[in-house]
mmJSON file of the N, C-alpha and C atoms, coordinates in Angstrom:
{"data_MODEL":{"atom_site":{
"group_PDB":["ATOM","ATOM","ATOM","ATOM","ATOM","ATOM","ATOM","ATOM","ATOM","ATOM","ATOM","ATOM","ATOM","ATOM","ATOM","ATOM","ATOM","ATOM","ATOM","ATOM","ATOM","ATOM","ATOM","ATOM","ATOM","ATOM","ATOM","ATOM","ATOM","ATOM","ATOM","ATOM","ATOM","ATOM","ATOM","ATOM","ATOM","ATOM","ATOM","ATOM","ATOM","ATOM","ATOM","ATOM","ATOM","ATOM","ATOM","ATOM","ATOM","ATOM","ATOM","ATOM","ATOM","ATOM","ATOM","ATOM","ATOM","ATOM","ATOM","ATOM","ATOM","ATOM","ATOM","ATOM","ATOM","ATOM","ATOM","ATOM","ATOM","ATOM","ATOM","ATOM","ATOM","ATOM","ATOM","ATOM","ATOM","ATOM","ATOM","ATOM","ATOM","ATOM","ATOM","ATOM","ATOM","ATOM","ATOM","ATOM","ATOM","ATOM","ATOM","ATOM","ATOM","ATOM","ATOM","ATOM","ATOM","ATOM","ATOM","ATOM","ATOM","ATOM","ATOM","ATOM","ATOM","ATOM","ATOM","ATOM","ATOM","ATOM","ATOM","ATOM","ATOM","ATOM","ATOM","ATOM","ATOM","ATOM","ATOM","ATOM","ATOM","ATOM","ATOM","ATOM","ATOM","ATOM","ATOM","ATOM","ATOM","ATOM","ATOM","ATOM","ATOM","ATOM","ATOM","ATOM","ATOM","ATOM","ATOM","ATOM","ATOM","ATOM","ATOM","ATOM","ATOM","ATOM","ATOM","ATOM","ATOM","ATOM","ATOM","ATOM","ATOM","ATOM","ATOM","ATOM","ATOM","ATOM","ATOM","ATOM","ATOM","ATOM","ATOM","ATOM","ATOM","ATOM","ATOM","ATOM","ATOM","ATOM","ATOM","ATOM","ATOM","ATOM","ATOM","ATOM","ATOM","ATOM","ATOM","ATOM","ATOM","ATOM","ATOM","ATOM","ATOM","ATOM","ATOM","ATOM","ATOM","ATOM","ATOM","ATOM","ATOM","ATOM","ATOM","ATOM","ATOM","ATOM","ATOM","ATOM","ATOM","ATOM","ATOM","ATOM","ATOM","ATOM","ATOM","ATOM","ATOM","ATOM"],
"id":[1,2,3,4,5,6,7,8,9,10,11,12,13,14,15,16,17,18,19,20,21,22,23,24,25,26,27,28,29,30,31,32,33,34,35,36,37,38,39,40,41,42,43,44,45,46,47,48,49,50,51,52,53,54,55,56,57,58,59,60,61,62,63,64,65,66,67,68,69,70,71,72,73,74,75,76,77,78,79,80,81,82,83,84,85,86,87,88,89,90,91,92,93,94,95,96,97,98,99,100,101,102,103,104,105,106,107,108,109,110,111,112,113,114,115,116,117,118,119,120,121,122,123,124,125,126,127,128,129,130,131,132,133,134,135,136,137,138,139,140,141,142,143,144,145,146,147,148,149,150,151,152,153,154,155,156,157,158,159,160,161,162,163,164,165,166,167,168,169,170,171,172,173,174,175,176,177,178,179,180,181,182,183,184,185,186,187,188,189,190,191,192,193,194,195,196,197,198,199,200,201,202,203,204,205,206,207,208,209,210],
"type_symbol":["N","C","C","N","C","C","N","C","C","N","C","C","N","C","C","N","C","C","N","C","C","N","C","C","N","C","C","N","C","C","N","C","C","N","C","C","N","C","C","N","C","C","N","C","C","N","C","C","N","C","C","N","C","C","N","C","C","N","C","C","N","C","C","N","C","C","N","C","C","N","C","C","N","C","C","N","C","C","N","C","C","N","C","C","N","C","C","N","C","C","N","C","C","N","C","C","N","C","C","N","C","C","N","C","C","N","C","C","N","C","C","N","C","C","N","C","C","N","C","C","N","C","C","N","C","C","N","C","C","N","C","C","N","C","C","N","C","C","N","C","C","N","C","C","N","C","C","N","C","C","N","C","C","N","C","C","N","C","C","N","C","C","N","C","C","N","C","C","N","C","C","N","C","C","N","C","C","N","C","C","N","C","C","N","C","C","N","C","C","N","C","C","N","C","C","N","C","C","N","C","C","N","C","C","N","C","C","N","C","C"],
"label_atom_id":["N","CA","C","N","CA","C","N","CA","C","N","CA","C","N","CA","C","N","CA","C","N","CA","C","N","CA","C","N","CA","C","N","CA","C","N","CA","C","N","CA","C","N","CA","C","N","CA","C","N","CA","C","N","CA","C","N","CA","C","N","CA","C","N","CA","C","N","CA","C","N","CA","C","N","CA","C","N","CA","C","N","CA","C","N","CA","C","N","CA","C","N","CA","C","N","CA","C","N","CA","C","N","CA","C","N","CA","C","N","CA","C","N","CA","C","N","CA","C","N","CA","C","N","CA","C","N","CA","C","N","CA","C","N","CA","C","N","CA","C","N","CA","C","N","CA","C","N","CA","C","N","CA","C","N","CA","C","N","CA","C","N","CA","C","N","CA","C","N","CA","C","N","CA","C","N","CA","C","N","CA","C","N","CA","C","N","CA","C","N","CA","C","N","CA","C","N","CA","C","N","CA","C","N","CA","C","N","CA","C","N","CA","C","N","CA","C","N","CA","C","N","CA","C","N","CA","C","N","CA","C","N","CA","C","N","CA","C","N","CA","C","N","CA","C"],
"label_alt_id":[null,null,null,null,null,null,null,null,null,null,null,null,null,null,null,null,null,null,null,null,null,null,null,null,null,null,null,null,null,null,null,null,null,null,null,null,null,null,null,null,null,null,null,null,null,null,null,null,null,null,null,null,null,null,null,null,null,null,null,null,null,null,null,null,null,null,null,null,null,null,null,null,null,null,null,null,null,null,null,null,null,null,null,null,null,null,null,null,null,null,null,null,null,null,null,null,null,null,null,null,null,null,null,null,null,null,null,null,null,null,null,null,null,null,null,null,null,null,null,null,null,null,null,null,null,null,null,null,null,null,null,null,null,null,null,null,null,null,null,null,null,null,null,null,null,null,null,null,null,null,null,null,null,null,null,null,null,null,null,null,null,null,null,null,null,null,null,null,null,null,null,null,null,null,null,null,null,null,null,null,null,null,null,null,null,null,null,null,null,null,null,null,null,null,null,null,null,null,null,null,null,null,null,null,null,null,null,null,null,null],
"label_comp_id":["MET","MET","MET","ALA","ALA","ALA","LYS","LYS","LYS","ARG","ARG","ARG","PHE","PHE","PHE","ILE","ILE","ILE","PRO","PRO","PRO","LEU","LEU","LEU","THR","THR","THR","GLU","GLU","GLU","VAL","VAL","VAL","SER","SER","SER","GLU","GLU","GLU","VAL","VAL","VAL","LEU","LEU","LEU","ASP","ASP","ASP","ILE","ILE","ILE","SER","SER","SER","SER","SER","SER","ALA","ALA","ALA","GLN","GLN","GLN","ALA","ALA","ALA","TYR","TYR","TYR","ALA","ALA","ALA","LEU","LEU","LEU","VAL","VAL","VAL","ARG","ARG","ARG","SER","SER","SER","GLY","GLY","GLY","GLU","GLU","GLU","LEU","LEU","LEU","PRO","PRO","PRO","ALA","ALA","ALA","ILE","ILE","ILE","LYS","LYS","LYS","VAL","VAL","VAL","GLY","GLY","GLY","GLY","GLY","GLY","ARG","ARG","ARG","GLY","GLY","GLY","GLN","GLN","GLN","TRP","TRP","TRP","ARG","ARG","ARG","VAL","VAL","VAL","GLU","GLU","GLU","THR","THR","THR","THR","THR","THR","VAL","VAL","VAL","LEU","LEU","LEU","GLU","GLU","GLU","GLU","GLU","GLU","TYR","TYR","TYR","ILE","ILE","ILE","GLN","GLN","GLN","ARG","ARG","ARG","MET","MET","MET","TYR","TYR","TYR","SER","SER","SER","GLN","GLN","GLN","THR","THR","THR","ARG","ARG","ARG","GLU","GLU","GLU","PHE","PHE","PHE","VAL","VAL","VAL","GLN","GLN","GLN","SER","SER","SER","GLN","GLN","GLN","GLY","GLY","GLY","ASP","ASP","ASP","GLU","GLU","GLU"],
"label_asym_id":["A","A","A","A","A","A","A","A","A","A","A","A","A","A","A","A","A","A","A","A","A","A","A","A","A","A","A","A","A","A","A","A","A","A","A","A","A","A","A","A","A","A","A","A","A","A","A","A","A","A","A","A","A","A","A","A","A","A","A","A","A","A","A","A","A","A","A","A","A","A","A","A","A","A","A","A","A","A","A","A","A","A","A","A","A","A","A","A","A","A","A","A","A","A","A","A","A","A","A","A","A","A","A","A","A","A","A","A","A","A","A","A","A","A","A","A","A","A","A","A","A","A","A","A","A","A","A","A","A","A","A","A","A","A","A","A","A","A","A","A","A","A","A","A","A","A","A","A","A","A","A","A","A","A","A","A","A","A","A","A","A","A","A","A","A","A","A","A","A","A","A","A","A","A","A","A","A","A","A","A","A","A","A","A","A","A","A","A","A","A","A","A","A","A","A","A","A","A","A","A","A","A","A","A","A","A","A","A","A","A"],
"label_entity_id":["1","1","1","1","1","1","1","1","1","1","1","1","1","1","1","1","1","1","1","1","1","1","1","1","1","1","1","1","1","1","1","1","1","1","1","1","1","1","1","1","1","1","1","1","1","1","1","1","1","1","1","1","1","1","1","1","1","1","1","1","1","1","1","1","1","1","1","1","1","1","1","1","1","1","1","1","1","1","1","1","1","1","1","1","1","1","1","1","1","1","1","1","1","1","1","1","1","1","1","1","1","1","1","1","1","1","1","1","1","1","1","1","1","1","1","1","1","1","1","1","1","1","1","1","1","1","1","1","1","1","1","1","1","1","1","1","1","1","1","1","1","1","1","1","1","1","1","1","1","1","1","1","1","1","1","1","1","1","1","1","1","1","1","1","1","1","1","1","1","1","1","1","1","1","1","1","1","1","1","1","1","1","1","1","1","1","1","1","1","1","1","1","1","1","1","1","1","1","1","1","1","1","1","1","1","1","1","1","1","1"],
"label_seq_id":[1,1,1,2,2,2,3,3,3,4,4,4,5,5,5,6,6,6,7,7,7,8,8,8,9,9,9,10,10,10,11,11,11,12,12,12,13,13,13,14,14,14,15,15,15,16,16,16,17,17,17,18,18,18,19,19,19,20,20,20,21,21,21,22,22,22,23,23,23,24,24,24,25,25,25,26,26,26,27,27,27,28,28,28,29,29,29,30,30,30,31,31,31,32,32,32,33,33,33,34,34,34,35,35,35,36,36,36,37,37,37,38,38,38,39,39,39,40,40,40,41,41,41,42,42,42,43,43,43,44,44,44,45,45,45,46,46,46,47,47,47,48,48,48,49,49,49,50,50,50,51,51,51,52,52,52,53,53,53,54,54,54,55,55,55,56,56,56,57,57,57,58,58,58,59,59,59,60,60,60,61,61,61,62,62,62,63,63,63,64,64,64,65,65,65,66,66,66,67,67,67,68,68,68,69,69,69,70,70,70],
"pdbx_PDB_ins_code":[null,null,null,null,null,null,null,null,null,null,null,null,null,null,null,null,null,null,null,null,null,null,null,null,null,null,null,null,null,null,null,null,null,null,null,null,null,null,null,null,null,null,null,null,null,null,null,null,null,null,null,null,null,null,null,null,null,null,null,null,null,null,null,null,null,null,null,null,null,null,null,null,null,null,null,null,null,null,null,null,null,null,null,null,null,null,null,null,null,null,null,null,null,null,null,null,null,null,null,null,null,null,null,null,null,null,null,null,null,null,null,null,null,null,null,null,null,null,null,null,null,null,null,null,null,null,null,null,null,null,null,null,null,null,null,null,null,null,null,null,null,null,null,null,null,null,null,null,null,null,null,null,null,null,null,null,null,null,null,null,null,null,null,null,null,null,null,null,null,null,null,null,null,null,null,null,null,null,null,null,null,null,null,null,null,null,null,null,null,null,null,null,null,null,null,null,null,null,null,null,null,null,null,null,null,null,null,null,null,null],
"Cartn_x":[0.845,0.0,0.888,0.625,1.397,1.09,2.08,1.881,0.946,0.037,-0.879,-0.219,0.557,1.209,2.722,3.45,4.909,5.409,6.55,7.11,7.757,8.023,8.625,9.995,10.704,12.001,11.819,10.777,10.513,9.999,9.198,8.724,9.928,10.882,12.062,12.876,12.917,13.625,12.906,11.588,10.805,10.979,10.913,11.012,12.456,13.413,14.831,15.06,14.51,14.675,15.139,15.513,15.94,14.724,14.987,13.908,13.295,14.127,13.636,12.686,13.0,12.112,10.785,10.826,9.596,8.75,9.383,8.689,8.064,8.774,8.254,7.029,7.027,5.856,4.636,4.85,3.754,3.289,4.223,3.865,3.148,3.474,2.823,1.438,1.139,-0.15,-0.129,1.005,1.112,1.021,1.531,1.471,0.734,-0.527,-1.296,-0.683,-0.702,-0.152,-0.904,-0.658,-1.244,-0.131,-0.409,0.509,-0.057,0.768,0.311,1.257,0.728,1.556,1.792,2.327,2.587,3.609,4.536,5.571,5.227,4.03,3.563,4.378,4.593,5.345,4.466,4.999,4.258,4.204,3.04,2.861,2.076,2.456,1.79,1.198,-0.045,-0.686,-0.076,0.229,0.909,0.091,-1.232,-2.066,-2.003,-1.904,-1.791,-0.455,0.602,1.91,1.854,1.221,1.111,0.282,-0.786,-1.584,-0.75,0.069,0.957,1.918,2.513,3.444,2.741,1.55,0.802,0.442,0.092,-0.221,1.005,2.171,3.403,3.731,3.488,3.658,2.753,1.508,0.536,0.952,1.344,1.774,3.024,3.939,5.153,4.829,3.938,3.525,2.884,2.002,1.36,2.383,3.349,4.399,5.207,5.606,6.409,5.62,4.355,3.519,3.309,3.195,2.981,4.231,5.395,6.645,6.843,6.152,6.264,7.675,8.006,9.326,10.176,10.47,11.281,12.738],
"Cartn_y":[-1.187,0.0,1.247,2.149,3.388,4.283,5.068,5.99,7.113,7.473,8.58,9.921,9.959,11.191,11.002,12.081,12.035,13.243,13.085,14.213,15.234,16.404,17.471,17.084,16.198,15.77,15.064,14.261,13.586,14.564,15.534,16.565,17.291,17.644,18.358,17.503,16.184,15.289,15.202,15.076,14.977,16.237,17.401,18.674,19.132,18.414,18.767,20.195,20.456,21.742,21.464,22.496,22.319,22.089,21.55,21.367,22.705,23.734,25.071,25.592,25.323,25.756,25.004,23.713,22.926,23.468,23.768,24.327,25.67,26.494,27.806,27.65,26.647,26.403,26.057,25.271,24.884,26.087,26.809,27.95,29.047,29.214,30.241,29.807,28.51,28.0,27.551,27.733,27.338,25.824,25.1,23.642,23.214,22.813,22.419,21.21,21.253,20.172,20.123,19.059,18.927,18.698,19.037,18.758,17.583,16.588,15.397,15.064,14.336,13.864,14.9,14.44,15.297,16.378,16.11,17.103,17.924,17.718,18.544,18.405,17.178,16.939,17.229,17.96,18.287,17.084,16.885,15.821,16.391,15.974,16.396,15.155,15.267,14.147,14.02,12.807,12.604,13.14,13.021,13.545,15.069,15.703,17.163,17.611,16.856,17.182,17.075,16.041,15.882,17.016,17.433,18.57,19.845,20.026,21.19,21.182,20.031,19.912,20.244,19.707,19.988,21.468,22.084,23.514,24.333,23.934,24.649,24.503,23.302,23.124,24.083,24.179,25.048,26.515,26.938,28.324,28.634,27.705,27.905,28.004,27.131,27.155,28.504,28.999,30.285,31.422,31.35,32.37,32.392,31.217,31.127,31.65,31.288,31.747,33.247,33.819,35.264,36.055,35.418,36.094,36.248,35.419,35.508,35.247,35.812,35.63,36.864,37.135,38.326,38.063],
"Cartn_z":[0.0,0.0,0.0,-0.893,-0.983,0.211,0.608,1.73,1.314,2.214,1.95,2.264,3.346,3.781,3.814,3.518,3.582,4.38,5.05,5.809,4.873,5.421,4.61,4.064,4.762,4.234,2.892,2.774,1.491,0.447,0.872,-0.055,-0.653,0.205,-0.288,-1.251,-1.019,-1.941,-3.282,-3.253,-4.488,-5.335,-4.68,-5.402,-5.596,-5.008,-5.066,-4.566,-3.372,-2.701,-1.273,-0.567,0.821,1.715,2.896,3.871,4.255,4.348,4.692,3.62,2.354,1.268,1.309,1.616,1.733,2.88,3.995,5.151,4.791,4.047,3.638,2.738,1.853,0.999,1.843,2.881,3.775,4.59,5.183,6.037,5.261,3.988,3.173,2.707,2.842,2.378,0.932,0.28,-1.126,-1.288,-0.299,-0.291,0.978,0.855,2.046,2.747,4.071,4.891,6.212,6.957,8.292,9.299,10.554,11.651,12.416,12.679,13.391,14.538,15.482,16.583,17.65,18.75,19.895,19.635,18.74,18.424,17.191,16.648,15.534,14.271,13.832,12.602,11.39,10.431,9.218,8.288,7.662,6.671,5.494,4.305,3.066,2.42,2.028,1.344,-0.053,-0.457,-1.739,-2.905,-2.84,-3.929,-3.969,-2.798,-2.73,-3.317,-3.036,-3.613,-5.133,-5.64,-7.102,-7.705,-7.023,-7.5,-7.524,-6.504,-6.45,-7.638,-7.916,-9.037,-10.35,-10.547,-11.778,-11.878,-10.739,-10.716,-11.099,-10.632,-10.975,-12.463,-13.021,-14.464,-15.226,-14.811,-15.476,-15.372,-14.168,-13.99,-14.81,-14.877,-15.66,-17.138,-17.601,-19.007,-19.347,-18.468,-18.688,-18.701,-17.797,-17.736,-19.03,-19.494,-20.711,-21.916,-21.986,-23.097,-23.06,-21.866,-21.748,-22.108,-22.068,-22.381,-23.887,-24.661,-26.114,-26.605,-27.741,-28.355,-28.127,-26.878,-26.567,-26.769],
"occupancy":[1.0,1.0,1.0,1.0,1.0,1.0,1.0,1.0,1.0,1.0,1.0,1.0,1.0,1.0,1.0,1.0,1.0,1.0,1.0,1.0,1.0,1.0,1.0,1.0,1.0,1.0,1.0,1.0,1.0,1.0,1.0,1.0,1.0,1.0,1.0,1.0,1.0,1.0,1.0,1.0,1.0,1.0,1.0,1.0,1.0,1.0,1.0,1.0,1.0,1.0,1.0,1.0,1.0,1.0,1.0,1.0,1.0,1.0,1.0,1.0,1.0,1.0,1.0,1.0,1.0,1.0,1.0,1.0,1.0,1.0,1.0,1.0,1.0,1.0,1.0,1.0,1.0,1.0,1.0,1.0,1.0,1.0,1.0,1.0,1.0,1.0,1.0,1.0,1.0,1.0,1.0,1.0,1.0,1.0,1.0,1.0,1.0,1.0,1.0,1.0,1.0,1.0,1.0,1.0,1.0,1.0,1.0,1.0,1.0,1.0,1.0,1.0,1.0,1.0,1.0,1.0,1.0,1.0,1.0,1.0,1.0,1.0,1.0,1.0,1.0,1.0,1.0,1.0,1.0,1.0,1.0,1.0,1.0,1.0,1.0,1.0,1.0,1.0,1.0,1.0,1.0,1.0,1.0,1.0,1.0,1.0,1.0,1.0,1.0,1.0,1.0,1.0,1.0,1.0,1.0,1.0,1.0,1.0,1.0,1.0,1.0,1.0,1.0,1.0,1.0,1.0,1.0,1.0,1.0,1.0,1.0,1.0,1.0,1.0,1.0,1.0,1.0,1.0,1.0,1.0,1.0,1.0,1.0,1.0,1.0,1.0,1.0,1.0,1.0,1.0,1.0,1.0,1.0,1.0,1.0,1.0,1.0,1.0,1.0,1.0,1.0,1.0,1.0,1.0,1.0,1.0,1.0,1.0,1.0,1.0],
"B_iso_or_equiv":[0.0,0.0,0.0,0.0,0.0,0.0,0.0,0.0,0.0,0.0,0.0,0.0,0.0,0.0,0.0,0.0,0.0,0.0,0.0,0.0,0.0,0.0,0.0,0.0,0.0,0.0,0.0,0.0,0.0,0.0,0.0,0.0,0.0,0.0,0.0,0.0,0.0,0.0,0.0,0.0,0.0,0.0,0.0,0.0,0.0,0.0,0.0,0.0,0.0,0.0,0.0,0.0,0.0,0.0,0.0,0.0,0.0,0.0,0.0,0.0,0.0,0.0,0.0,0.0,0.0,0.0,0.0,0.0,0.0,0.0,0.0,0.0,0.0,0.0,0.0,0.0,0.0,0.0,0.0,0.0,0.0,0.0,0.0,0.0,0.0,0.0,0.0,0.0,0.0,0.0,0.0,0.0,0.0,0.0,0.0,0.0,0.0,0.0,0.0,0.0,0.0,0.0,0.0,0.0,0.0,0.0,0.0,0.0,0.0,0.0,0.0,0.0,0.0,0.0,0.0,0.0,0.0,0.0,0.0,0.0,0.0,0.0,0.0,0.0,0.0,0.0,0.0,0.0,0.0,0.0,0.0,0.0,0.0,0.0,0.0,0.0,0.0,0.0,0.0,0.0,0.0,0.0,0.0,0.0,0.0,0.0,0.0,0.0,0.0,0.0,0.0,0.0,0.0,0.0,0.0,0.0,0.0,0.0,0.0,0.0,0.0,0.0,0.0,0.0,0.0,0.0,0.0,0.0,0.0,0.0,0.0,0.0,0.0,0.0,0.0,0.0,0.0,0.0,0.0,0.0,0.0,0.0,0.0,0.0,0.0,0.0,0.0,0.0,0.0,0.0,0.0,0.0,0.0,0.0,0.0,0.0,0.0,0.0,0.0,0.0,0.0,0.0,0.0,0.0,0.0,0.0,0.0,0.0,0.0,0.0],
"pdbx_formal_charge":[null,null,null,null,null,null,null,null,null,null,null,null,null,null,null,null,null,null,null,null,null,null,null,null,null,null,null,null,null,null,null,null,null,null,null,null,null,null,null,null,null,null,null,null,null,null,null,null,null,null,null,null,null,null,null,null,null,null,null,null,null,null,null,null,null,null,null,null,null,null,null,null,null,null,null,null,null,null,null,null,null,null,null,null,null,null,null,null,null,null,null,null,null,null,null,null,null,null,null,null,null,null,null,null,null,null,null,null,null,null,null,null,null,null,null,null,null,null,null,null,null,null,null,null,null,null,null,null,null,null,null,null,null,null,null,null,null,null,null,null,null,null,null,null,null,null,null,null,null,null,null,null,null,null,null,null,null,null,null,null,null,null,null,null,null,null,null,null,null,null,null,null,null,null,null,null,null,null,null,null,null,null,null,null,null,null,null,null,null,null,null,null,null,null,null,null,null,null,null,null,null,null,null,null,null,null,null,null,null,null],
"auth_seq_id":[1,1,1,2,2,2,3,3,3,4,4,4,5,5,5,6,6,6,7,7,7,8,8,8,9,9,9,10,10,10,11,11,11,12,12,12,13,13,13,14,14,14,15,15,15,16,16,16,17,17,17,18,18,18,19,19,19,20,20,20,21,21,21,22,22,22,23,23,23,24,24,24,25,25,25,26,26,26,27,27,27,28,28,28,29,29,29,30,30,30,31,31,31,32,32,32,33,33,33,34,34,34,35,35,35,36,36,36,37,37,37,38,38,38,39,39,39,40,40,40,41,41,41,42,42,42,43,43,43,44,44,44,45,45,45,46,46,46,47,47,47,48,48,48,49,49,49,50,50,50,51,51,51,52,52,52,53,53,53,54,54,54,55,55,55,56,56,56,57,57,57,58,58,58,59,59,59,60,60,60,61,61,61,62,62,62,63,63,63,64,64,64,65,65,65,66,66,66,67,67,67,68,68,68,69,69,69,70,70,70],
"auth_comp_id":["MET","MET","MET","ALA","ALA","ALA","LYS","LYS","LYS","ARG","ARG","ARG","PHE","PHE","PHE","ILE","ILE","ILE","PRO","PRO","PRO","LEU","LEU","LEU","THR","THR","THR","GLU","GLU","GLU","VAL","VAL","VAL","SER","SER","SER","GLU","GLU","GLU","VAL","VAL","VAL","LEU","LEU","LEU","ASP","ASP","ASP","ILE","ILE","ILE","SER","SER","SER","SER","SER","SER","ALA","ALA","ALA","GLN","GLN","GLN","ALA","ALA","ALA","TYR","TYR","TYR","ALA","ALA","ALA","LEU","LEU","LEU","VAL","VAL","VAL","ARG","ARG","ARG","SER","SER","SER","GLY","GLY","GLY","GLU","GLU","GLU","LEU","LEU","LEU","PRO","PRO","PRO","ALA","ALA","ALA","ILE","ILE","ILE","LYS","LYS","LYS","VAL","VAL","VAL","GLY","GLY","GLY","GLY","GLY","GLY","ARG","ARG","ARG","GLY","GLY","GLY","GLN","GLN","GLN","TRP","TRP","TRP","ARG","ARG","ARG","VAL","VAL","VAL","GLU","GLU","GLU","THR","THR","THR","THR","THR","THR","VAL","VAL","VAL","LEU","LEU","LEU","GLU","GLU","GLU","GLU","GLU","GLU","TYR","TYR","TYR","ILE","ILE","ILE","GLN","GLN","GLN","ARG","ARG","ARG","MET","MET","MET","TYR","TYR","TYR","SER","SER","SER","GLN","GLN","GLN","THR","THR","THR","ARG","ARG","ARG","GLU","GLU","GLU","PHE","PHE","PHE","VAL","VAL","VAL","GLN","GLN","GLN","SER","SER","SER","GLN","GLN","GLN","GLY","GLY","GLY","ASP","ASP","ASP","GLU","GLU","GLU"],
"auth_asym_id":["A","A","A","A","A","A","A","A","A","A","A","A","A","A","A","A","A","A","A","A","A","A","A","A","A","A","A","A","A","A","A","A","A","A","A","A","A","A","A","A","A","A","A","A","A","A","A","A","A","A","A","A","A","A","A","A","A","A","A","A","A","A","A","A","A","A","A","A","A","A","A","A","A","A","A","A","A","A","A","A","A","A","A","A","A","A","A","A","A","A","A","A","A","A","A","A","A","A","A","A","A","A","A","A","A","A","A","A","A","A","A","A","A","A","A","A","A","A","A","A","A","A","A","A","A","A","A","A","A","A","A","A","A","A","A","A","A","A","A","A","A","A","A","A","A","A","A","A","A","A","A","A","A","A","A","A","A","A","A","A","A","A","A","A","A","A","A","A","A","A","A","A","A","A","A","A","A","A","A","A","A","A","A","A","A","A","A","A","A","A","A","A","A","A","A","A","A","A","A","A","A","A","A","A","A","A","A","A","A","A"],
"auth_atom_id":["N","CA","C","N","CA","C","N","CA","C","N","CA","C","N","CA","C","N","CA","C","N","CA","C","N","CA","C","N","CA","C","N","CA","C","N","CA","C","N","CA","C","N","CA","C","N","CA","C","N","CA","C","N","CA","C","N","CA","C","N","CA","C","N","CA","C","N","CA","C","N","CA","C","N","CA","C","N","CA","C","N","CA","C","N","CA","C","N","CA","C","N","CA","C","N","CA","C","N","CA","C","N","CA","C","N","CA","C","N","CA","C","N","CA","C","N","CA","C","N","CA","C","N","CA","C","N","CA","C","N","CA","C","N","CA","C","N","CA","C","N","CA","C","N","CA","C","N","CA","C","N","CA","C","N","CA","C","N","CA","C","N","CA","C","N","CA","C","N","CA","C","N","CA","C","N","CA","C","N","CA","C","N","CA","C","N","CA","C","N","CA","C","N","CA","C","N","CA","C","N","CA","C","N","CA","C","N","CA","C","N","CA","C","N","CA","C","N","CA","C","N","CA","C","N","CA","C","N","CA","C","N","CA","C","N","CA","C","N","CA","C","N","CA","C"],
"pdbx_PDB_model_num":[1,1,1,1,1,1,1,1,1,1,1,1,1,1,1,1,1,1,1,1,1,1,1,1,1,1,1,1,1,1,1,1,1,1,1,1,1,1,1,1,1,1,1,1,1,1,1,1,1,1,1,1,1,1,1,1,1,1,1,1,1,1,1,1,1,1,1,1,1,1,1,1,1,1,1,1,1,1,1,1,1,1,1,1,1,1,1,1,1,1,1,1,1,1,1,1,1,1,1,1,1,1,1,1,1,1,1,1,1,1,1,1,1,1,1,1,1,1,1,1,1,1,1,1,1,1,1,1,1,1,1,1,1,1,1,1,1,1,1,1,1,1,1,1,1,1,1,1,1,1,1,1,1,1,1,1,1,1,1,1,1,1,1,1,1,1,1,1,1,1,1,1,1,1,1,1,1,1,1,1,1,1,1,1,1,1,1,1,1,1,1,1,1,1,1,1,1,1,1,1,1,1,1,1,1,1,1,1,1,1]
}}}
């Protein structure tokens, strides 16, 4: 069975960013996450991470198209 939630360390590995950058995405609300456990560990649902990635592809595509042939 595939994992439903992953910690920010895995999010940072998937996106090839630092843990601090992954944390900043969560804190800004750009990447929805939940806090679980007594120590409040952040977890991101794998489907939410995939939606975020697809959203970034879409935003990048729109940005590139808006730039035209400059």
